[in-house]
Rosetta silent file (secondary structure, phi, psi, omega in degrees, C-alpha in Angstrom):
SEQUENCE: MRSVLLTAGAVMAAAAMYYLYQRQLGAISFFILSIVFFFMAYAQLKKRKRTGSGKVDYESEKRQENDR
SCORE:     score description
SCORE:     0.000 S_00000001
   1 L     0.000  -46.000 -173.424   -7.761    2.838   -7.985 S_00000001
   2 H   -65.024  -38.952 -179.033   -8.651    3.897  -11.462 S_00000001
   3 H   -65.386  -36.365  175.806   -5.489    2.515  -13.017 S_00000001
   4 H   -62.108  -43.204  178.803   -6.100   -0.869  -11.269 S_00000001
   5 H   -69.258  -40.698  176.029   -9.566   -1.099  -12.701 S_00000001
   6 H   -54.931  -50.298 -176.573   -8.257   -0.023  -16.156 S_00000001
   7 H   -70.007  -36.895  172.324   -5.598   -2.673  -16.115 S_00000001
   8 H   -63.363  -41.015  176.867   -7.997   -5.433  -14.949 S_00000001
   9 H   -60.565  -41.948  178.489  -10.390   -4.436  -17.658 S_00000001
  10 H   -68.490  -37.623  177.861   -7.576   -4.627  -20.301 S_00000001
  11 H   -62.424  -48.800  179.367   -6.489   -8.049  -19.008 S_00000001
  12 H   -58.134  -44.768  177.941  -10.123   -9.328  -19.152 S_00000001
  13 H   -63.854  -39.843  177.015  -10.586   -7.936  -22.677 S_00000001
  14 H   -64.950  -34.383  178.249   -7.366   -9.518  -23.833 S_00000001
  15 H   -66.943  -46.309  178.178   -8.435  -12.846  -22.360 S_00000001
  16 H   -56.625  -42.688  179.532  -11.846  -12.568  -24.133 S_00000001
  17 H   -65.830  -40.110 -178.690  -10.141  -11.757  -27.471 S_00000001
  18 H   -63.228  -41.922  178.251   -7.834  -14.659  -27.065 S_00000001
  19 H   -61.031  -47.266 -175.969  -10.736  -16.976  -26.387 S_00000001
  20 H   -60.631  -44.431 -179.384  -12.575  -15.636  -29.498 S_00000001
  21 H   -61.340  -40.989  179.796   -9.439  -16.078  -31.634 S_00000001
  22 H   -68.799  -25.146  175.681   -9.034  -19.671  -30.462 S_00000001
  23 L   -89.910    8.955 -179.332  -12.671  -20.339  -31.549 S_00000001
  24 L    59.536   42.224  173.373  -11.969  -18.717  -34.957 S_00000001
  25 L  -124.232   44.537 -177.735  -14.247  -15.793  -34.163 S_00000001
  26 H   -64.718  -26.570 -177.625  -11.542  -13.075  -34.326 S_00000001
  27 H   -64.145  -28.543  178.620  -13.805  -10.792  -36.448 S_00000001
  28 H   -63.870  -42.831  178.562  -15.956  -10.262  -33.377 S_00000001
  29 H   -60.737  -43.981  177.267  -12.942   -8.894  -31.508 S_00000001
  30 H   -60.251  -42.484  177.254  -12.108   -6.579  -34.297 S_00000001
  31 H   -62.411  -45.599 -178.404  -15.705   -5.327  -34.422 S_00000001
  32 H   -66.571  -38.996  179.081  -15.813   -4.666  -30.707 S_00000001
  33 H   -70.413  -31.103  176.229  -12.404   -2.838  -30.857 S_00000001
  34 H   -65.549  -39.237  176.556  -13.588   -0.730  -33.762 S_00000001
  35 H   -63.302  -44.027 -178.758  -16.555    0.345  -31.634 S_00000001
  36 H   -64.753  -38.868 -177.817  -14.342    1.175  -28.714 S_00000001
  37 H   -71.303  -37.566  173.821  -11.914    3.145  -30.915 S_00000001
  38 H   -57.477  -47.860 -176.862  -14.806    4.968  -32.565 S_00000001
  39 H   -69.331  -32.156  176.813  -16.180    6.162  -29.165 S_00000001
  40 H   -68.546  -39.570  178.880  -12.594    7.194  -28.046 S_00000001
  41 H   -65.757  -42.738  177.729  -12.184    9.234  -31.196 S_00000001
  42 H   -58.569  -46.757 -173.783  -15.718   10.696  -30.850 S_00000001
  43 H   -70.744  -33.375  176.807  -14.947   11.795  -27.224 S_00000001
  44 H   -72.296  -32.740  175.772  -11.665   13.506  -28.338 S_00000001
  45 H   -64.023  -48.234  179.704  -13.441   15.202  -31.186 S_00000001
  46 H   -55.301  -46.793  176.407  -16.162   16.367  -28.794 S_00000001
  47 H   -63.551  -36.496 -178.211  -13.558   17.697  -26.339 S_00000001
  48 H   -68.669  -38.541 -176.577  -11.705   19.483  -29.131 S_00000001
  49 H   -73.540  -31.132  178.682  -14.867   21.183  -30.318 S_00000001
  50 H   -65.343  -39.094 -179.425  -15.765   22.211  -26.670 S_00000001
  51 H   -82.802   -9.077  174.857  -12.442   23.972  -26.246 S_00000001
  52 L    93.034   -0.289 -173.051  -12.687   25.680  -29.544 S_00000001
  53 H   -84.504  -12.976  177.740   -9.523   24.356  -31.065 S_00000001
  54 H   -66.401  -33.918  177.432  -11.409   22.438  -33.760 S_00000001
  55 H   -66.503  -41.111 -178.845  -12.195   25.724  -35.556 S_00000001
  56 H   -70.123  -39.024  176.644   -8.600   26.784  -35.633 S_00000001
  57 H   -60.065  -37.961 -178.874   -7.598   23.351  -37.076 S_00000001
  58 H   -66.124  -49.781 -172.218  -10.220   23.664  -39.824 S_00000001
  59 H   -68.084  -31.811  177.265   -9.206   27.204  -40.742 S_00000001
  60 H   -72.040  -32.731  175.017   -5.530   26.215  -40.973 S_00000001
  61 H   -64.000  -44.952  178.920   -6.362   23.248  -43.223 S_00000001
  62 H   -60.239  -37.336  179.764   -8.321   25.559  -45.355 S_00000001
  63 H   -71.484  -35.377  176.940   -5.467   28.003  -45.723 S_00000001
  64 H   -64.626  -37.296 -178.185   -3.152   25.137  -46.695 S_00000001
  65 H   -72.279  -31.600 -179.109   -5.531   24.088  -49.386 S_00000001
  66 H   -78.123  -27.872 -178.680   -5.723   27.648  -50.768 S_00000001
  67 H   -71.928  -21.679 -179.695   -1.880   27.903  -50.748 S_00000001
  68 L   -70.073    0.000    0.000   -1.553   24.993  -53.162 S_00000001
């Protein structure tokens, strides 16, 4: 059921973006997509911090900088 809703939402979003591009308002579509991608990245970052793997990534990056 969830995949059907996700697919329907993607089709609706694509139709809305196509309409905006036809009206020469494509910048609005990019703005909306940037907000969506920002929240997706924020959710992944929050999930990574919750599991504790973010600290490990930071420490390994710090070691790489010191090795240079």
